[in-house]
C-alpha positions in Angstrom: 0.0 -3.0 9.5 -3.0 -4.0 10.3 -4.6 -2.4 7.5 -2.1 -4.6 5.6 -3.2 -7.7 6.1 -7.4 -7.1 6.0 -6.9 -5.6 2.5 -4.9 -9.0 1.7 -8.3 -10.9 3.8 -10.8 -9.5 1.1 -8.9 -9.8 -2.0 -8.1 -13.3 -0.7 -12.5 -13.8 -1.7 -12.4 -11.8 -4.5 -13.5 -14.4 -7.2 -10.8 -16.4 -8.9 -10.2 -15.0 -12.3 -9.5 -11.7 -10.5 -6.4 -13.4 -8.2 -4.0 -11.9 -10.5 -5.4 -8.6 -11.3 -7.7 -6.7 -9.5 -6.4 -9.0 -6.8 -2.4 -8.9 -7.0 -2.5 -4.8 -7.3 -4.9 -4.5 -4.6 -1.9 -6.8 -2.5 0.7 -4.4 -3.8 -0.9 -1.1 -2.7 -1.6 -2.1 0.0 1.9 -3.5 1.4 3.4 0.3 -0.8 1.2 2.5 1.2 3.8 1.5 4.6 6.7 1.3 2.9 6.0 4.4 1.5 5.9 5.9 4.9 8.4 3.9 6.3 10.8 5.1 3.5 10.5 9.1 4.3 10.6 8.8 7.8 13.9 7.0 7.6 15.4 9.6 5.7 15.2 12.1 8.9 14.2 15.6 6.7 10.1 16.5 6.8 10.0 17.6 3.4 11.0 14.0 1.9 8.7 12.7 4.4 6.2 15.0 3.3 6.7 13.8 -0.4 6.5 10.1 0.5 2.6 10.5 2.5 1.5 11.4 -0.9 3.2 9.1 -2.9 1.1 6.3 -0.6 -1.8 8.4 -1.1 -1.2 8.4 -5.1 -0.9 4.5 -4.7 -4.3 4.4 -1.6 -6.5 6.4 -4.3 
């Protein structure tokens, strides 16, 4: 969650005109990555966890 907090802090530093564009996209992606990993882990199957890691990597790029 440290990464999420750092990205939110960086997004806050962007210009006001980016507040709902790039900054919003950065915040959503930062929150989505750990959420996908947690959801994949909660399913209890290695195959599901791997699939959610792939989804997380797509949000991260």
